VMD Tcl script that draws the C-alpha trace (Angstrom):
set ca {
  {39.27 54.81 -4.10}
  {42.75 54.68 -5.40}
  {43.76 54.30 -1.62}
  {41.74 51.61 -0.60}
  {42.89 49.12 -4.00}
  {46.52 49.16 -2.57}
  {45.19 48.02 1.09}
  {42.92 45.20 -0.53}
  {45.41 43.81 -2.59}
  {48.58 43.55 0.20}
  {45.90 42.70 2.65}
  {43.81 40.10 0.96}
  {41.36 41.11 3.25}
  {37.86 43.30 3.75}
  {39.41 44.33 6.51}
  {38.36 47.78 5.56}
  {35.86 47.17 3.02}
  {31.70 47.17 3.83}
  {30.55 45.58 0.64}
  {31.60 42.35 0.53}
  {30.45 41.85 4.61}
  {27.32 42.74 3.25}
  {27.38 40.36 0.16}
  {28.39 37.90 2.55}
  {25.41 38.36 5.15}
  {22.81 37.96 2.43}
  {24.27 35.45 0.93}
  {23.62 33.60 4.68}
  {20.54 34.76 4.99}
  {19.39 33.09 1.64}
  {21.45 29.68 2.55}
  {19.18 29.58 5.99}
  {15.40 30.44 4.28}
  {16.57 27.95 1.61}
  {18.01 25.29 5.04}
  {14.87 25.75 6.57}
  {13.10 25.28 3.22}
  {14.35 22.11 2.73}
  {13.62 21.28 6.18}
  {9.67 21.61 5.43}
  {9.75 19.59 2.36}
  {11.51 17.20 4.05}
  {9.11 17.15 7.11}
  {6.43 17.33 4.60}
  {7.90 14.00 2.95}
  {8.38 11.86 5.84}
  {5.21 12.77 6.91}
  {3.15 11.49 3.53}
  {5.55 8.96 3.91}
  {4.31 7.34 7.23}
  {0.82 7.74 6.16}
  {1.29 5.53 3.47}
  {3.41 3.11 4.80}
  {1.02 2.48 7.78}
  {-1.68 2.88 5.44}
  {-0.34 -0.04 3.57}
  {0.66 -2.19 6.32}
  {-3.05 -1.71 7.30}
  {-4.53 -2.81 5.01}
  {-1.83 -6.07 4.70}
  {-3.06 -6.62 7.97}
  {-6.66 -6.11 7.70}
  {-9.35 -8.98 5.36}
  {-6.10 -11.18 5.61}
  {-7.66 -14.22 6.48}
  {-10.75 -15.96 4.28}
  {-12.16 -18.89 4.75}
  {-14.80 -20.41 3.19}
  {-17.90 -22.25 4.72}
  {-16.26 -25.49 6.64}
  {-19.01 -28.42 8.05}
  {-17.27 -31.30 10.08}
  {-18.97 -34.47 11.04}
  {-17.17 -35.91 14.14}
  {-18.14 -39.54 15.82}
  {-16.49 -41.27 18.36}
  {-16.35 -42.48 22.00}
  {-16.46 -40.05 25.02}
  {-15.98 -41.02 28.77}
  {-17.72 -38.81 31.59}
  {-16.42 -38.53 35.12}
  {-19.06 -37.08 37.67}
  {-18.26 -36.63 41.17}
  {-20.44 -34.48 44.56}
  {-20.16 -34.80 48.08}
  {-22.58 -33.38 50.48}
  {-20.52 -32.22 53.19}
  {-22.23 -32.68 56.44}
  {-20.98 -32.21 60.04}
  {-22.47 -35.64 61.04}
  {-22.67 -37.18 57.79}
  {-20.93 -37.49 54.39}
  {-22.96 -38.60 51.37}
  {-20.94 -39.13 47.98}
  {-21.99 -39.49 44.89}
  {-20.12 -40.71 41.58}
  {-20.39 -42.17 38.02}
  {-17.74 -43.07 36.93}
  {-16.89 -44.42 33.53}
  {-20.00 -43.37 32.30}
  {-19.03 -44.62 28.05}
  {-21.27 -42.87 25.31}
  {-21.51 -42.80 21.55}
  {-20.83 -38.49 20.19}
  {-21.62 -37.53 17.04}
  {-21.97 -33.79 16.12}
  {-21.43 -31.24 13.66}
  {-19.59 -27.93 13.12}
  {-20.05 -25.36 11.28}
  {-16.87 -22.63 10.57}
  {-16.53 -19.70 8.52}
  {-14.48 -16.70 8.17}
  {-14.74 -13.35 6.82}
  {-12.69 -10.51 6.51}
  {-10.87 -12.02 9.61}
  {-14.15 -12.42 11.94}
  {-14.39 -16.24 12.49}
  {-17.30 -17.83 13.45}
  {-18.43 -21.09 14.32}
  {-21.10 -23.19 16.03}
  {-20.94 -26.34 17.65}
  {-23.14 -29.71 18.50}
  {-23.37 -32.79 19.36}
  {-25.54 -35.60 20.96}
  {-23.91 -38.88 23.28}
  {-25.86 -41.39 23.94}
  {-26.37 -45.14 25.07}
  {-24.17 -43.78 28.11}
  {-22.87 -46.83 30.21}
  {-21.35 -46.58 33.53}
  {-20.88 -47.70 37.11}
  {-23.56 -45.46 40.07}
  {-21.13 -45.74 43.79}
  {-23.04 -43.56 46.94}
  {-21.77 -43.49 50.35}
  {-24.08 -43.16 53.07}
  {-21.57 -44.35 54.67}
  {-21.75 -47.32 52.90}
  {-20.62 -47.86 49.97}
  {-23.50 -49.32 47.21}
  {-22.59 -49.50 42.98}
  {-25.27 -49.50 40.43}
  {-25.29 -49.85 36.71}
  {-26.83 -46.22 35.66}
  {-27.32 -45.21 31.88}
  {-28.37 -41.85 29.61}
  {-27.33 -39.56 27.29}
  {-25.91 -36.10 26.74}
  {-26.05 -32.94 24.70}
  {-23.98 -30.16 23.96}
  {-23.98 -26.80 22.21}
  {-21.33 -24.22 22.41}
  {-20.74 -20.91 19.36}
  {-18.14 -18.29 20.03}
  {-16.54 -15.03 17.93}
  {-12.80 -14.36 17.36}
  {-10.91 -12.30 15.72}
  {-8.11 -14.10 13.08}
  {-4.75 -12.97 12.93}
  {-2.35 -14.06 10.66}
  {0.66 -14.41 11.66}
  {2.81 -15.92 8.57}
  {1.40 -13.44 5.82}
  {3.26 -14.15 2.38}
  {5.07 -17.85 3.48}
  {4.30 -20.69 2.00}
  {3.04 -22.02 5.08}
  {-0.36 -20.87 7.85}
  {0.08 -19.83 11.73}
  {-2.96 -18.15 12.54}
  {-4.33 -17.19 16.11}
  {-7.67 -16.90 16.63}
  {-8.93 -15.15 19.92}
  {-12.52 -16.17 20.93}
  {-15.26 -15.38 22.84}
  {-18.53 -17.08 22.99}
  {-21.18 -18.95 25.08}
  {-21.72 -22.42 25.78}
  {-24.20 -25.34 27.17}
  {-24.23 -28.80 28.62}
  {-26.67 -31.20 29.20}
  {-26.53 -34.11 30.69}
  {-29.18 -36.80 31.83}
  {-28.47 -39.76 34.09}
  {-30.98 -42.42 35.67}
  {-31.10 -40.70 38.38}
  {-29.78 -37.20 38.23}
  {-29.82 -34.62 36.03}
  {-26.99 -31.91 34.97}
  {-27.00 -28.31 33.43}
  {-23.82 -26.54 32.73}
  {-24.11 -22.99 30.86}
  {-21.85 -20.05 30.41}
  {-19.67 -17.61 28.18}
  {-16.22 -18.76 27.34}
  {-12.97 -17.27 26.21}
  {-9.97 -18.33 24.98}
  {-7.72 -18.56 21.74}
  {-7.25 -21.32 19.41}
  {-4.17 -22.19 16.72}
  {-4.94 -23.30 12.94}
  {-1.76 -24.31 11.57}
  {-1.25 -25.55 7.67}
  {2.56 -26.68 6.46}
  {3.69 -27.84 3.70}
  {2.15 -30.52 2.77}
  {-1.34 -32.43 3.12}
  {-1.59 -31.94 7.19}
  {-3.86 -29.19 9.18}
  {-3.21 -28.99 12.50}
  {-6.05 -27.06 14.99}
  {-5.24 -26.85 18.41}
  {-7.47 -24.56 21.08}
  {-7.86 -23.92 24.99}
  {-11.06 -21.62 26.91}
  {-12.19 -20.68 30.02}
  {-15.49 -21.00 31.04}
  {-17.47 -19.12 33.36}
  {-20.39 -21.19 34.28}
  {-23.83 -21.32 35.91}
  {-25.07 -25.14 37.47}
  {-28.04 -26.80 37.81}
  {-28.23 -30.40 39.86}
  {-30.99 -32.56 40.74}
  {-29.96 -35.95 41.66}
  {-32.96 -38.33 43.49}
  {-31.19 -41.18 46.18}
  {-31.93 -44.60 46.64}
  {-30.47 -44.13 50.13}
  {-32.85 -44.43 53.46}
  {-31.10 -41.25 54.85}
  {-31.68 -38.83 51.35}
  {-34.29 -39.06 48.76}
  {-33.21 -35.70 46.59}
  {-30.94 -33.27 46.52}
  {-30.73 -29.98 44.52}
  {-28.67 -27.40 43.52}
  {-28.46 -23.37 41.74}
  {-25.57 -21.73 41.70}
  {-23.04 -19.07 39.35}
  {-19.39 -18.39 39.09}
  {-18.17 -21.74 38.72}
  {-15.29 -22.40 36.81}
  {-14.29 -24.64 33.73}
  {-11.61 -25.33 31.55}
  {-12.19 -26.79 27.64}
  {-8.98 -28.05 25.80}
  {-9.12 -29.22 21.89}
  {-6.89 -30.88 19.48}
  {-7.26 -31.64 15.57}
  {-5.29 -32.99 12.30}
  {-7.00 -33.78 9.37}
  {-6.04 -34.70 6.43}
  {-6.62 -33.17 2.82}
  {-7.71 -35.74 0.17}
  {-8.64 -33.01 -2.05}
  {-9.46 -29.39 -2.74}
  {-12.71 -29.55 -0.65}
  {-12.97 -32.91 1.54}
  {-10.90 -33.00 4.52}
  {-10.83 -36.23 6.61}
  {-8.84 -36.28 10.24}
  {-8.76 -37.24 14.14}
  {-9.96 -34.80 17.16}
  {-10.64 -35.13 20.96}
  {-11.54 -32.74 23.80}
  {-10.92 -32.60 27.43}
  {-13.86 -30.51 29.58}
  {-13.44 -30.33 33.31}
  {-16.52 -28.31 35.39}
  {-15.76 -27.78 38.99}
  {-18.70 -25.51 41.00}
  {-17.61 -23.96 44.31}
  {-18.97 -24.99 47.87}
  {-22.69 -24.02 46.95}
  {-26.09 -24.11 49.21}
  {-27.99 -27.37 48.56}
  {-31.02 -28.51 49.44}
  {-31.42 -31.48 50.73}
  {-34.61 -33.27 50.82}
  {-34.55 -36.29 53.76}
  {-36.82 -39.64 54.11}
  {-38.39 -37.91 57.11}
  {-39.86 -35.27 54.54}
  {-37.76 -32.33 56.42}
  {-35.64 -30.18 53.75}
  {-32.50 -28.52 54.93}
  {-29.44 -26.23 53.68}
  {-26.07 -28.97 53.26}
  {-23.07 -27.87 51.48}
  {-21.99 -28.90 47.78}
  {-19.35 -29.84 46.03}
  {-19.53 -30.96 42.28}
  {-16.84 -31.72 39.67}
  {-17.49 -33.20 36.30}
  {-14.78 -34.86 34.35}
  {-15.60 -35.29 30.05}
  {-12.29 -37.30 27.40}
  {-13.92 -37.28 24.26}
  {-12.32 -38.82 21.02}
  {-13.44 -39.03 17.32}
  {-13.10 -39.44 13.43}
  {-13.79 -36.51 11.31}
  {-14.96 -35.42 8.35}
  {-15.44 -32.21 6.43}
  {-16.86 -30.50 3.76}
  {-15.36 -27.14 2.47}
  {-18.35 -24.98 0.54}
}
mol new
graphics top color blue
foreach p $ca { graphics top sphere $p radius 0.5 }
foreach p [lrange $ca 0 end-1] q [lrange $ca 1 end] { graphics top cylinder $p $q radius 0.2 }
display resetview
């Protein structure tokens, strides 16, 4: 014991003392254990905080858009153009309904509950007046009249892009179904099919509100037209897989908490593929010919909205 102490004092190290080495290893093991325990606690807290943060964000994003039932009444002007032609190697028959003008009236019902948006829209266009131009091969022009009706409905998911802001921008992807019917004095035309698209609802500061949207349509078509020429008597066609595009825009002014007044417009463009048509000839013989049909409809209206 007496020989060990001078060595410790002179060298200030524990090269020849085993007890300090054992103590150092024990403290190192304890430090490692505490470090692993601290890391495990931190990982557990981090996971808990991530779960809480995810739940908080999910709750804040889900069910953030709720709007009461709104009913729109709109009334305005509509202009249609319908053009179809038969592709026959010997004779080309063409029919054009141009500048067919209607007075259009309709209703729209909208509601958003827990981010799920529902909309049903219907309209009736009356007092249609326009020109009918038939070419076979000499052009003839006569007056035409008729009416039209449209109905559509969709379901969508409303996403609030500006949560906790004074202004509001809501994006709503939508999926729905639409039907369009038009009866002129010599022609009956039906379009129906599924649609998908999106719309933006923008409410900046103040009393103004805007709504713009677009939808792509996958349509079936049925057409029956009675012809006035000497060569053909009537044409019928039925096809599916046709395309259509619709776009609309609205601007509203909030006159009170439950009433709004505004302007709106809509554009529809429908077109068939080159399809087979049954042609009834004046000689009482039926034949198949290729047909191509296009319809363009432009509407503008004044609207009133009541919020319930």
